[in-house]
ROSE-4610 file (N, C-alpha, C; in Angstrom, 1 decimal, always signed):
// ROSE-4610
residu = [M/M/M/A/A/A/P/P/P/P/P/P/L/L/L/N/N/N/P/P/P/K/K/K/A/A/A/P/P/P/E/E/E/F/F/F/Y/Y/Y/P/P/P/K/K/K/N/N/N/R/R/R/A/A/A/Q/Q/Q/E/E/E/L/L/L/S/S/S/Q/Q/Q/K/K/K/P/P/P/K/K/K/F/F/F/L/L/L/S/S/S/F/F/F/T/T/T/T/T/T/F/F/F/S/S/S/V/V/V/K/K/K/P/P/P/G/G/G/K/K/K/L/L/L/S/S/S/R/R/R/P/P/P/K/K/K/C/C/C/L/L/L/P/P/P/P/P/P/R/R/R/L/L/L/L/L/L/K/K/K/Q/Q/Q/K/K/K/A/A/A/W/W/W/V/V/V/Q/Q/Q/K/K/K/N/N/N/R/R/R/N/N/N/V/V/V/L/L/L/P/P/P/R/R/R/K/K/K/P/P/P/L/L/L/P/P/P/P/P/P/P/P/P/K/K/K/E/E/E/A/A/A/E/E/E/L/L/L/K/K/K/P/P/P/L/L/L/F/F/F/G/G/G/D/D/D/Q/Q/Q/T/T/T/S/S/S/V/V/V/M/M/M/I/I/I/R/R/R/N/N/N/I/I/I/P/P/P/N/N/N/M/M/M/F/F/F/G/G/G/R/R/R/K/K/K/D/D/D/L/L/L/L/L/L/R/R/R/I/I/I/L/L/L/N/N/N/N/N/N/H/H/H/C/C/C/R/R/R/I/I/I/E/E/E/N/N/N/K/K/K/V/V/V/Q/Q/Q/Q/Q/Q/Q/Q/Q/I/I/I/P/P/P/S/S/S/S/S/S/Y/Y/Y/D/D/D/F/F/F/L/L/L/Y/Y/Y/L/L/L/P/P/P/M/M/M/D/D/D/F/F/F/V/V/V/K/K/K/H/H/H/A/A/A/N/N/N/L/L/L/G/G/G/Y/Y/Y/A/A/A/F/F/F/V/V/V/N/N/N/F/F/F/T/T/T/S/S/S/S/S/S/V/V/V/A/A/A/A/A/A/E/E/E/R/R/R/F/F/F/R/R/R/R/R/R/E/E/E/Y/Y/Y/D/D/D/N/N/N/F/F/F/S/S/S/W/W/W/V/V/V/G/G/G/F/F/F/G/G/G/Y/Y/Y/K/K/K/K/K/K/I/I/I/C/C/C/E/E/E/I/I/I/S/S/S/E/E/E/A/A/A/K/K/K/Y/Y/Y/Q/Q/Q/G/G/G/K/K/K/E/E/E/E/E/E/Y/Y/Y/T/T/T/Q/Q/Q/H/H/H/F/F/F/K/K/K/D/D/D/S/S/S/R/R/R/F/F/F/P/P/P/C/C/C/H/H/H/T/T/T/D/D/D/D/D/D/Y/Y/Y/L/L/L/P/P/P/V/V/V/I/I/I/L/L/L/S/S/S/P/P/P/P/P/P/S/S/S/D/D/D/G/G/G/F/F/F/T/T/T/C/C/C/Y/Y/Y/S/S/S/L/L/L/A/A/A/T/T/T/L/L/L/G/G/G/Y/Y/Y/R/R/R/V/V/V/S/S/S/T/T/T/R/R/R/G/G/G/G/G/G/G/G/G/T/T/T/G/G/G/R/R/R/R/R/R/I/I/I/H/H/H/V/V/V/A/A/A]
num = [1/1/1/2/2/2/3/3/3/4/4/4/5/5/5/6/6/6/7/7/7/8/8/8/9/9/9/10/10/10/11/11/11/12/12/12/13/13/13/14/14/14/15/15/15/16/16/16/17/17/17/18/18/18/19/19/19/20/20/20/21/21/21/22/22/22/23/23/23/24/24/24/25/25/25/26/26/26/27/27/27/28/28/28/29/29/29/30/30/30/31/31/31/32/32/32/33/33/33/34/34/34/35/35/35/36/36/36/37/37/37/38/38/38/39/39/39/40/40/40/41/41/41/42/42/42/43/43/43/44/44/44/45/45/45/46/46/46/47/47/47/48/48/48/49/49/49/50/50/50/51/51/51/52/52/52/53/53/53/54/54/54/55/55/55/56/56/56/57/57/57/58/58/58/59/59/59/60/60/60/61/61/61/62/62/62/63/63/63/64/64/64/65/65/65/66/66/66/67/67/67/68/68/68/69/69/69/70/70/70/71/71/71/72/72/72/73/73/73/74/74/74/75/75/75/76/76/76/77/77/77/78/78/78/79/79/79/80/80/80/81/81/81/82/82/82/83/83/83/84/84/84/85/85/85/86/86/86/87/87/87/88/88/88/89/89/89/90/90/90/91/91/91/92/92/92/93/93/93/94/94/94/95/95/95/96/96/96/97/97/97/98/98/98/99/99/99/100/100/100/101/101/101/102/102/102/103/103/103/104/104/104/105/105/105/106/106/106/107/107/107/108/108/108/109/109/109/110/110/110/111/111/111/112/112/112/113/113/113/114/114/114/115/115/115/116/116/116/117/117/117/118/118/118/119/119/119/120/120/120/121/121/121/122/122/122/123/123/123/124/124/124/125/125/125/126/126/126/127/127/127/128/128/128/129/129/129/130/130/130/131/131/131/132/132/132/133/133/133/134/134/134/135/135/135/136/136/136/137/137/137/138/138/138/139/139/139/140/140/140/141/141/141/142/142/142/143/143/143/144/144/144/145/145/145/146/146/146/147/147/147/148/148/148/149/149/149/150/150/150/151/151/151/152/152/152/153/153/153/154/154/154/155/155/155/156/156/156/157/157/157/158/158/158/159/159/159/160/160/160/161/161/161/162/162/162/163/163/163/164/164/164/165/165/165/166/166/166/167/167/167/168/168/168/169/169/169/170/170/170/171/171/171/172/172/172/173/173/173/174/174/174/175/175/175/176/176/176/177/177/177/178/178/178/179/179/179/180/180/180/181/181/181/182/182/182/183/183/183/184/184/184/185/185/185/186/186/186/187/187/187/188/188/188/189/189/189/190/190/190/191/191/191/192/192/192/193/193/193/194/194/194/195/195/195/196/196/196/197/197/197/198/198/198/199/199/199/200/200/200/201/201/201/202/202/202/203/203/203/204/204/204/205/205/205/206/206/206/207/207/207/208/208/208/209/209/209/210/210/210/211/211/211/212/212/212/213/213/213/214/214/214/215/215/215/216/216/216/217/217/217/218/218/218/219/219/219/220/220/220/221/221/221/222/222/222/223/223/223/224/224/224/225/225/225/226/226/226/227/227/227/228/228/228/229/229/229/230/230/230/231/231/231/232/232/232/233/233/233/234/234/234/235/235/235/236/236/236/237/237/237/238/238/238/239/239/239]
x = [+40.1/+39.5/+39.5/+38.3/+38.1/+38.9/+39.5/+40.2/+39.2/+39.7/+38.8/+38.4/+37.2/+36.7/+37.5/+37.6/+38.3/+37.3/+37.4/+36.4/+36.5/+37.6/+37.7/+37.2/+36.7/+36.3/+35.1/+35.0/+33.8/+32.5/+31.4/+30.1/+29.7/+29.0/+28.6/+27.1/+26.9/+25.5/+25.2/+24.1/+23.8/+23.5/+24.0/+23.8/+22.9/+22.2/+21.4/+22.3/+21.7/+22.5/+23.0/+22.2/+22.6/+23.8/+23.8/+25.0/+26.3/+26.1/+27.3/+27.8/+27.0/+27.5/+28.1/+27.6/+28.1/+29.5/+29.8/+31.1/+32.1/+31.7/+32.7/+33.7/+35.0/+36.0/+35.7/+35.9/+35.6/+36.8/+36.8/+37.8/+37.1/+37.7/+37.2/+37.4/+36.4/+36.5/+36.4/+37.1/+37.1/+36.6/+35.7/+35.1/+35.8/+36.3/+36.9/+35.8/+36.0/+35.1/+35.9/+35.3/+36.0/+35.4/+36.2/+35.7/+36.2/+35.3/+35.6/+36.6/+37.4/+38.5/+37.8/+38.3/+37.8/+36.7/+36.2/+35.2/+35.7/+37.0/+37.5/+37.2/+36.9/+36.7/+37.4/+37.7/+38.5/+37.6/+38.2/+37.4/+36.9/+35.6/+35.0/+35.3/+36.2/+36.6/+36.0/+35.5/+34.9/+36.0/+36.0/+36.9/+36.6/+37.5/+37.2/+36.0/+35.8/+34.7/+33.3/+33.3/+32.0/+31.8/+32.9/+32.8/+32.2/+32.3/+31.7/+30.2/+29.6/+28.2/+27.5/+26.2/+25.4/+25.0/+24.7/+24.3/+24.9/+25.2/+25.8/+25.2/+24.8/+24.3/+25.1/+25.5/+26.3/+25.5/+26.0/+25.3/+25.3/+24.2/+24.2/+24.6/+25.7/+26.2/+25.3/+24.4/+23.5/+22.3/+22.1/+21.0/+21.5/+22.1/+22.7/+21.7/+21.6/+20.7/+20.9/+19.8/+20.0/+20.2/+20.9/+21.1/+19.8/+19.6/+18.3/+18.3/+17.1/+16.9/+17.0/+17.6/+17.7/+16.3/+16.2/+14.9/+14.5/+13.2/+12.8/+13.1/+13.5/+13.7/+12.4/+12.5/+11.3/+10.5/+11.1/+10.4/+9.7/+10.2/+9.7/+8.7/+8.5/+7.6/+6.2/+5.4/+4.0/+3.1/+2.4/+1.5/+0.4/+0.0/-1.1/-2.4/-2.6/-3.9/-3.9/-2.9/-2.9/-2.4/-3.1/-2.7/-3.5/-4.0/-4.7/-3.7/-4.1/-3.2/-3.7/-5.0/-5.6/-5.7/-5.4/-5.5/-6.3/-6.8/-7.5/-6.7/-6.5/-5.7/-6.7/-6.7/-7.6/-6.9/-7.7/-7.2/-6.1/-6.4/-5.6/-5.9/-4.9/-5.2/-6.1/-7.1/-8.1/-7.6/-6.4/-5.9/-5.1/-4.9/-4.2/-5.0/-4.4/-5.0/-4.4/-4.8/-4.3/-2.8/-2.4/-0.9/-0.1/-0.6/+0.1/+0.3/-0.8/-0.7/+0.2/+0.1/+1.0/+2.5/+2.7/+4.1/+4.5/+3.6/+4.0/+4.2/+3.3/+3.4/+4.7/+5.0/+6.2/+7.4/+7.5/+8.6/+8.8/+7.7/+7.8/+8.3/+7.8/+8.2/+9.7/+10.1/+11.5/+12.5/+12.1/+13.0/+13.1/+11.9/+11.9/+12.7/+12.6/+13.2/+14.7/+15.2/+16.6/+17.4/+16.8/+17.4/+16.9/+17.9/+17.5/+16.7/+15.4/+14.5/+13.9/+13.5/+12.9/+11.5/+10.8/+9.4/+9.5/+9.4/+9.5/+8.2/+8.3/+7.1/+6.6/+5.4/+4.7/+3.2/+2.5/+1.1/+0.5/-0.8/-1.4/-2.8/-3.2/-4.6/-4.6/-5.3/-5.4/-6.7/-7.4/-8.7/-8.8/-8.9/-9.0/-10.4/-11.4/-12.7/-12.7/-13.5/-13.4/-14.8/-14.9/-16.1/-16.1/-17.0/-17.0/-17.4/-18.0/-18.3/-17.2/-16.7/-15.6/-14.2/-14.2/-12.9/-11.8/-12.2/-11.3/-11.6/-10.6/-10.8/-11.6/-12.1/-12.9/-12.2/-10.8/-10.0/-9.6/-9.9/-9.5/-9.2/-8.5/-8.2/-8.0/-8.0/-7.8/-6.6/-5.8/-4.6/-4.5/-4.1/-3.9/-2.4/-1.8/-0.4/-0.3/+0.8/+0.9/+1.2/+1.4/+1.7/+1.3/+1.0/+0.7/+1.9/+3.1/+4.3/+4.5/+4.2/+4.3/+3.3/+2.1/+1.1/+1.5/+2.1/+2.5/+3.7/+4.6/+5.6/+5.0/+4.0/+3.4/+2.7/+2.0/+1.3/+2.2/+3.4/+4.4/+4.9/+5.0/+5.6/+4.5/+3.3/+2.3/+1.2/+1.1/+0.1/+0.6/-0.3/+0.0/+1.1/+1.0/+1.9/+1.3/+2.2/+1.7/+2.1/+1.1/+1.3/+2.0/+3.3/+4.1/+4.2/+4.0/+4.1/+2.9/+1.8/+0.5/-0.5/-0.2/-1.2/-2.4/-2.2/-3.2/-3.0/-3.9/-3.6/-4.0/-4.8/-5.2/-4.0/-4.1/-3.0/-3.5/-2.6/-2.9/-3.1/-4.1/-4.4/-4.5/-3.9/-4.0/-4.8/-5.8/-6.6/-6.9/-7.5/-7.8/-9.0/-8.9/-10.0/-11.1/-12.3/-13.4/-13.2/-12.8/-12.5/-11.0/-10.7/-9.3/-9.0/-7.8/-7.3/-7.7/-6.9/-7.2/-8.4/-8.7/-9.8/-11.1/-11.2/-12.4/-12.7/-11.7/-11.9/-12.3/-11.8/-12.2/-13.7/-14.1/-15.5/-16.4/-16.0/-16.8/-16.9/-15.9/-15.9/-16.1/-16.1/-16.2/-17.4/-18.5/-19.8/-20.2/-19.3/-19.6/-19.6/-20.4/-20.5/-20.1/-19.3/-18.7/-19.1/-20.0/-20.4/-19.3/-18.2/-17.1/-16.6/-15.7/-15.2/-13.9/-13.2/-11.9/-11.7/-10.9/-10.6/-9.7/-9.1/-8.2/-9.0/-10.3/-11.1/-11.5/-11.2/-11.6/-10.5/-11.0/-10.0/-9.2/-7.9/-7.0/-6.3/-6.0/-5.1/-3.8/-2.7/-1.4/-0.8/-0.4/+0.2/+1.5/+2.6/+2.7/+2.7/+2.6/+2.6/+3.8/+3.6/+4.7/+5.5/+6.8/+7.7/+8.6/+8.3/+9.1/+10.1/+10.4/+11.5/+10.9/+10.1/+9.6/+8.5/+8.4/+7.3/+6.1/+4.9/+3.6/+2.6/+1.5/+0.4/-0.8/-1.7/-2.9/-4.1/-4.9/-6.2/-7.3/-8.2/-9.3/-10.4/-11.1/-12.2/-13.5/-14.6/-15.9/-16.0/-17.0/-17.3/-17.5/-17.0/-17.2/-18.4/-19.4/-20.7/-20.7/-21.5/-21.6/-22.5/-22.2/-23.1/-24.0/-24.1/-25.0/-26.4/-27.3/-28.7/-29.2/-30.2/-30.7/-29.8/-28.8/-27.9/-28.6/-28.1/-28.7/-27.8/-26.8/-25.9/-24.7/-24.7/-23.6/-23.8/-23.0/-23.2/-21.8/-21.8/-20.5/-20.6/-19.6/-19.6/-18.7/-19.2/-18.5/-18.4/-17.2/-16.9/-17.5]
y = [-99.3/-100.6/-100.9/-101.3/-101.6/-102.9/-102.9/-104.1/-105.2/-106.5/-107.6/-107.8/-108.3/-108.5/-109.7/-109.6/-110.6/-111.7/-112.9/-113.9/-114.4/-114.2/-114.6/-113.5/-112.4/-111.3/-111.8/-111.3/-111.7/-111.1/-111.8/-111.3/-110.0/-109.1/-107.8/-107.9/-107.5/-107.4/-106.0/-105.4/-104.0/-103.9/-102.8/-102.6/-101.4/-101.4/-100.2/-99.1/-98.0/-96.8/-97.1/-97.8/-98.1/-99.0/-100.0/-100.9/-100.1/-99.2/-98.5/-97.6/-97.0/-96.1/-96.9/-98.1/-98.9/-99.5/-99.6/-100.2/-99.1/-97.8/-96.8/-96.7/-96.4/-96.3/-95.2/-95.4/-94.4/-93.4/-92.4/-91.4/-90.0/-89.0/-87.6/-87.2/-86.6/-86.0/-84.5/-83.9/-82.4/-81.9/-80.9/-80.4/-79.0/-78.8/-77.6/-76.6/-75.4/-74.4/-73.1/-72.3/-71.1/-69.9/-69.0/-67.8/-66.6/-65.6/-64.4/-63.6/-62.9/-62.1/-61.0/-60.8/-59.8/-60.3/-61.6/-62.1/-63.1/-63.2/-64.1/-63.5/-64.3/-63.9/-64.7/-64.2/-65.0/-66.1/-67.2/-68.3/-67.9/-68.2/-67.8/-68.9/-68.6/-69.5/-69.0/-69.9/-69.5/-69.6/-68.7/-68.7/-69.9/-70.3/-71.5/-71.3/-70.0/-69.8/-70.0/-69.8/-70.1/-71.5/-72.3/-73.7/-74.5/-74.0/-74.8/-74.6/-73.6/-73.4/-74.4/-74.6/-75.6/-75.0/-73.8/-73.2/-71.8/-71.4/-70.1/-69.6/-68.3/-67.7/-66.4/-66.3/-65.1/-63.8/-62.8/-61.6/-60.8/-60.1/-59.2/-57.9/-57.4/-56.1/-54.9/-55.2/-54.1/-54.0/-55.0/-54.9/-55.1/-54.1/-54.2/-53.7/-54.2/-53.8/-52.3/-51.6/-50.2/-50.0/-49.0/-48.7/-48.3/-48.7/-48.3/-46.8/-46.3/-44.9/-44.5/-43.3/-42.9/-42.6/-42.7/-42.4/-41.0/-40.7/-39.3/-38.4/-37.2/-36.2/-35.8/-35.2/-34.8/-33.8/-32.9/-31.9/-32.6/-33.7/-34.4/-35.5/-35.8/-36.8/-36.3/-36.7/-36.3/-37.4/-37.1/-38.1/-38.4/-39.7/-40.2/-39.5/-39.3/-38.7/-37.2/-36.5/-35.1/-34.6/-33.7/-33.2/-33.9/-35.1/-35.8/-36.5/-36.5/-37.1/-38.4/-38.7/-39.8/-41.0/-42.2/-43.3/-44.4/-45.3/-46.5/-47.7/-48.5/-49.8/-50.9/-51.7/-52.8/-54.1/-55.2/-56.5/-56.7/-56.3/-56.5/-57.9/-58.6/-59.9/-59.7/-60.6/-60.4/-60.6/-61.2/-61.4/-60.2/-59.2/-58.0/-57.1/-56.5/-55.6/-54.2/-53.2/-51.9/-51.8/-52.6/-52.6/-53.0/-54.0/-54.5/-53.4/-52.7/-51.7/-50.5/-50.2/-49.2/-49.5/-50.8/-51.3/-51.2/-51.6/-51.5/-50.0/-49.1/-47.7/-47.1/-47.4/-46.8/-47.3/-48.6/-49.1/-48.5/-48.3/-47.6/-46.2/-45.4/-44.0/-44.0/-44.9/-45.0/-45.2/-46.1/-46.4/-45.2/-44.6/-43.4/-42.3/-42.1/-40.9/-41.1/-42.3/-42.5/-41.7/-41.5/-40.7/-39.3/-38.3/-36.9/-36.4/-36.0/-35.6/-34.3/-33.5/-32.2/-32.4/-33.4/-33.6/-35.0/-35.0/-36.3/-37.1/-38.4/-39.3/-39.4/-39.1/-39.2/-39.3/-39.8/-40.0/-39.6/-39.2/-38.7/-39.3/-40.2/-40.8/-42.2/-43.1/-44.5/-45.0/-45.7/-46.4/-47.7/-48.8/-50.2/-50.7/-50.6/-51.1/-52.6/-53.0/-54.3/-54.9/-56.3/-57.0/-57.3/-56.7/-56.7/-58.1/-59.0/-60.3/-61.3/-61.3/-62.2/-61.7/-60.5/-59.9/-60.0/-59.6/-59.6/-58.3/-57.8/-56.6/-57.0/-55.9/-56.1/-56.1/-56.0/-56.1/-54.8/-53.7/-52.4/-51.4/-50.3/-49.3/-48.0/-46.9/-45.6/-44.9/-44.3/-43.6/-42.2/-41.3/-39.9/-39.6/-39.2/-38.8/-37.3/-36.7/-35.3/-34.6/-35.3/-34.6/-35.6/-35.1/-35.9/-36.7/-36.1/-36.9/-38.1/-38.0/-39.1/-40.2/-39.8/-40.7/-41.4/-40.7/-41.3/-42.3/-42.0/-43.0/-44.3/-44.2/-45.4/-46.1/-45.4/-46.1/-46.9/-46.3/-46.9/-48.2/-48.2/-49.4/-50.5/-50.2/-51.2/-51.4/-50.7/-51.0/-52.2/-53.2/-54.5/-55.3/-55.1/-55.8/-57.1/-58.2/-59.5/-59.8/-60.2/-60.5/-61.9/-61.9/-63.1/-63.6/-64.9/-65.4/-65.4/-64.9/-64.9/-65.8/-66.6/-67.4/-66.7/-65.5/-64.6/-64.4/-64.8/-64.8/-63.4/-62.6/-61.4/-60.4/-59.5/-58.5/-57.2/-56.5/-55.2/-54.2/-53.3/-52.2/-50.9/-49.9/-48.5/-47.6/-47.0/-46.1/-44.8/-43.8/-42.6/-42.7/-42.2/-42.3/-41.3/-41.6/-40.7/-39.4/-39.5/-38.4/-38.0/-36.8/-36.3/-35.4/-35.7/-34.8/-35.3/-35.0/-35.3/-34.6/-33.4/-32.6/-33.2/-33.7/-34.3/-35.6/-36.4/-37.7/-37.3/-36.3/-35.9/-35.5/-34.8/-34.4/-35.6/-36.5/-37.6/-38.6/-38.8/-39.9/-39.3/-38.0/-37.5/-37.9/-38.1/-38.5/-39.9/-40.7/-42.1/-43.0/-44.0/-45.0/-46.4/-47.0/-48.3/-49.3/-50.3/-51.3/-52.4/-52.1/-53.1/-53.1/-54.1/-54.3/-53.6/-53.0/-52.5/-51.2/-50.3/-49.1/-49.3/-50.5/-50.9/-50.9/-50.9/-51.0/-49.6/-48.6/-47.2/-46.5/-45.5/-44.7/-43.9/-43.6/-42.9/-41.7/-40.7/-39.6/-39.7/-39.6/-39.7/-38.3/-38.1/-36.7/-36.9/-36.4/-35.8/-36.9/-36.5/-37.5/-38.4/-39.6/-40.6/-40.6/-40.4/-40.5/-41.7/-42.6/-43.8/-43.7/-42.5/-42.4/-41.7/-40.7/-40.0/-40.8/-40.6/-41.2/-40.4/-41.1/-40.4/-41.0/-40.3/-40.8/-41.0/-41.9/-42.2/-41.6/-40.8/-40.2/-40.8/-41.5/-42.2/-41.2/-41.5/-40.7/-41.6/-40.9/-41.6/-42.1/-42.9/-43.5/-45.0/-45.7/-47.1/-47.4/-48.1/-48.3/-49.8/-50.1/-51.5/-52.2/-53.5/-54.4/-55.2/-55.0/-55.8/-55.2/-56.2/-55.8/-55.2/-55.8/-55.3/-55.4/-56.2/-56.4/-57.0/-56.6/-57.2/-58.2/-58.7/-59.7/-59.0/-59.2/-58.7/-57.3/-56.4/-54.9/-54.4/-53.9/-53.4/-52.0/-51.2/-49.8/-49.7/-49.3/-49.1/-47.6/-47.2/-45.7/-45.4]
z = [-85.3/-85.1/-83.7/-83.1/-81.7/-81.3/-80.0/-79.6/-79.4/-79.5/-79.3/-77.8/-77.6/-76.2/-75.6/-74.3/-73.5/-73.1/-73.6/-73.3/-71.9/-71.2/-69.8/-68.8/-69.2/-68.3/-67.5/-66.2/-65.4/-65.9/-65.7/-66.1/-65.4/-66.1/-65.5/-65.1/-63.9/-63.3/-62.9/-63.3/-62.9/-61.4/-60.8/-59.4/-59.1/-58.0/-57.7/-57.0/-56.7/-56.2/-54.8/-54.0/-52.6/-52.6/-53.4/-53.4/-53.9/-54.9/-55.3/-54.2/-53.4/-52.4/-51.3/-51.0/-49.9/-50.3/-51.6/-52.0/-52.2/-52.1/-52.3/-51.2/-51.5/-50.4/-49.5/-48.2/-47.2/-47.1/-47.9/-47.8/-48.2/-47.7/-47.9/-49.4/-49.9/-51.3/-51.2/-52.0/-52.0/-53.4/-53.3/-54.5/-54.7/-55.9/-56.3/-56.8/-56.5/-57.1/-57.3/-58.1/-58.5/-57.7/-57.3/-56.6/-57.4/-57.5/-58.2/-57.5/-58.2/-57.5/-56.6/-55.4/-54.5/-53.6/-53.8/-53.0/-51.9/-51.7/-50.7/-49.3/-48.4/-47.0/-46.1/-44.9/-43.9/-43.3/-43.0/-42.4/-41.0/-40.7/-39.5/-38.4/-37.6/-36.5/-35.2/-34.4/-33.1/-32.0/-31.1/-29.9/-29.0/-28.2/-27.3/-26.4/-25.9/-25.0/-25.7/-27.0/-27.7/-28.1/-28.3/-28.7/-27.6/-26.3/-25.2/-25.1/-25.8/-25.7/-26.6/-26.2/-26.9/-28.3/-28.4/-29.6/-29.8/-31.0/-31.2/-32.5/-32.5/-33.7/-33.9/-35.1/-35.4/-35.3/-34.6/-34.5/-35.7/-36.0/-37.1/-36.7/-37.2/-36.8/-37.1/-38.1/-38.5/-37.5/-36.6/-35.7/-34.3/-33.8/-32.4/-31.4/-30.2/-29.2/-28.8/-28.7/-28.3/-26.8/-26.5/-25.1/-24.4/-23.2/-22.5/-22.3/-22.4/-22.3/-20.8/-20.5/-19.1/-18.5/-17.2/-16.6/-16.8/-16.9/-17.2/-16.0/-16.3/-15.2/-14.6/-13.4/-12.7/-13.5/-14.2/-15.0/-16.2/-16.7/-17.8/-17.5/-16.2/-15.7/-15.7/-16.7/-16.9/-16.3/-15.3/-14.7/-15.7/-15.7/-16.5/-16.1/-14.8/-14.4/-14.3/-14.9/-14.9/-13.5/-12.9/-11.6/-10.4/-10.7/-9.7/-8.7/-7.4/-6.4/-5.8/-5.9/-5.3/-6.3/-5.9/-6.7/-6.1/-6.9/-6.4/-6.8/-5.8/-6.0/-6.1/-7.2/-7.4/-7.3/-7.1/-7.0/-5.9/-4.7/-3.6/-3.0/-2.6/-1.9/-0.7/-0.6/+0.4/+1.9/+2.0/+3.4/+3.9/+3.0/+3.4/+4.4/+5.4/+6.2/+6.0/+6.8/+6.7/+6.9/+7.9/+8.2/+7.1/+6.3/+5.2/+4.1/+3.8/+2.8/+3.3/+4.6/+5.1/+4.9/+5.1/+4.9/+3.5/+2.6/+1.1/+0.7/+1.1/+0.8/+1.4/+2.6/+3.2/+2.6/+2.2/+1.5/+0.1/-0.6/-1.9/-1.7/-0.8/-0.6/-0.2/+0.7/+1.1/+0.0/-0.9/-2.0/-3.0/-3.2/-4.1/-3.6/-2.3/-1.6/-1.3/-1.5/-1.3/-2.4/-3.5/-4.6/-4.4/-4.3/-4.1/-5.3/-5.0/-6.0/-5.6/-6.6/-6.3/-5.6/-6.0/-5.4/-4.7/-3.4/-2.7/-2.8/-2.6/-2.6/-1.2/-0.9/+0.4/+0.2/+1.2/+1.2/+2.5/+2.5/+3.8/+4.1/+3.2/+3.5/+2.9/+3.7/+3.2/+3.8/+2.9/+3.3/+2.6/+3.3/+2.8/+3.2/+2.4/+2.8/+3.2/+4.2/+4.7/+4.7/+4.7/+4.9/+6.5/+7.2/+8.6/+9.2/+8.3/+8.8/+8.5/+7.3/+7.0/+7.4/+7.8/+8.3/+7.2/+6.0/+4.9/+4.0/+3.4/+2.6/+1.3/+0.7/-0.5/-1.8/-1.7/-2.9/-3.5/-2.8/-3.4/-2.2/-2.5/-1.5/-2.2/-1.3/-1.8/-1.1/-1.9/-1.3/-1.9/-1.0/-1.5/-1.3/-2.4/-2.3/-2.2/-1.8/-1.6/-2.9/-4.0/-5.3/-6.4/-7.5/-8.7/-9.2/-9.0/-9.4/-8.5/-7.2/-6.3/-6.7/-7.0/-7.5/-8.7/-9.7/-10.9/-10.7/-9.7/-9.4/-8.9/-8.0/-7.5/-8.6/-9.5/-10.6/-11.5/-11.8/-12.6/-12.0/-10.7/-10.0/-9.8/-9.5/-9.1/-10.1/-11.2/-12.2/-12.9/-13.1/-13.7/-12.8/-11.5/-10.6/-10.2/-10.2/-9.8/-8.3/-7.6/-6.1/-6.0/-6.1/-6.1/-4.6/-4.4/-3.1/-2.2/-2.7/-1.9/-2.5/-3.6/-4.2/-4.7/-5.2/-5.7/-7.2/-8.0/-9.5/-10.1/-9.5/-10.1/-10.1/-11.1/-11.3/-10.8/-10.1/-9.5/-10.5/-10.3/-11.2/-10.4/-11.0/-10.4/-11.3/-10.8/-11.6/-10.8/-11.4/-10.8/-9.8/-8.6/-7.6/-7.9/-7.4/-7.5/-6.8/-5.5/-4.7/-4.8/-4.8/-4.9/-3.8/-3.1/-2.1/-0.7/+0.3/+1.7/+2.2/+1.7/+2.2/+1.8/+0.5/+0.0/+0.8/+1.1/+1.8/+3.3/+3.8/+5.2/+5.2/+4.3/+4.2/+4.0/+3.2/+2.8/+4.0/+4.8/+5.8/+7.2/+7.4/+8.8/+9.6/+8.9/+9.6/+9.3/+8.7/+8.4/+9.6/+9.6/+10.7/+10.2/+11.0/+10.6/+11.6/+11.3/+12.3/+12.4/+12.9/+13.0/+14.5/+14.7/+16.1/+16.4/+15.3/+15.5/+14.7/+15.2/+14.4/+13.2/+13.1/+12.0/+10.7/+10.7/+9.5/+9.0/+9.8/+9.4/+8.5/+7.7/+7.0/+7.9/+7.5/+8.4/+7.6/+8.4/+7.9/+8.6/+7.8/+8.3/+8.6/+9.8/+10.2/+10.9/+10.4/+9.0/+7.9/+6.7/+5.6/+5.7/+5.3/+5.4/+4.2/+4.3/+3.2/+3.3/+4.2/+4.4/+5.4/+6.0/+6.9/+8.2/+8.1/+9.3/+10.0/+11.3/+12.1/+11.9/+12.0/+11.8/+12.8/+12.9/+13.7/+12.8/+13.2/+12.4/+13.1/+12.4/+12.9/+12.1/+12.7/+12.0/+11.7/+10.6/+10.1/+10.3/+10.7/+11.0/+12.4/+12.6/+13.9/+13.8/+14.8/+14.9/+15.9/+15.4/+16.2/+16.5/+17.6/+18.1/+17.2/+17.0/+16.2/+17.0/+18.4/+19.2/+19.2/+19.1/+19.1/+17.8/+17.2/+16.0/+14.8/+14.9/+13.7/+12.6/+11.4/+10.2/+9.5/+10.3/+9.8/+9.0/+7.7/+6.9/+6.6/+7.1/+6.8/+6.4/+5.2/+4.6/+4.2/+4.5/+4.1/+2.9/+1.8/+0.6/+0.3/+0.0/-0.3/-1.7]
């Protein structure tokens, strides 16, 4: 038999979920759960040096970074252009002169030759076509290296190279040149005439080839002619 109701009990009013949660006592509650035998794992605690970091992600031991591959040996270095030794440099900043390219090439060969290698890096020909009126280069140049391996080293360093600090957005490209070898360039330019005011615009042969350390002399190819009288204004010699 049910007990009698208390007539002095307070009236009951239904409450919504928000009111019930607001009136709950503020203490921590613990939920018990069962764990299968053999499935217990150690708690993952972070060391103090990782607690100071803003974010931390647990490393997956199954996906570890691979060690970088060692650089290829000289015997395994296969040039992209086969046995070709002459390259064309595209997208050169227009304010560059021949001295600037000589400095870049000498520095490249010096760095490569600091490591003892069977085939040294050196070059013996350079031509930077110029606009004789604006006194600026046309954005490309031709270089002949003494070996295909040296040409490949230069291509690997300067292909897709960004000219940082010169305000030049174009990306350097290295491709195979039309003429190959110092002899072909000598035959091509020996009778050429350049209507310019300085020999700095002419193609040159380096003797001995520059490896970044030895001194060399520059021998120009072609002839520089005067632009006075009968000039046609803008005259450009393109290889």
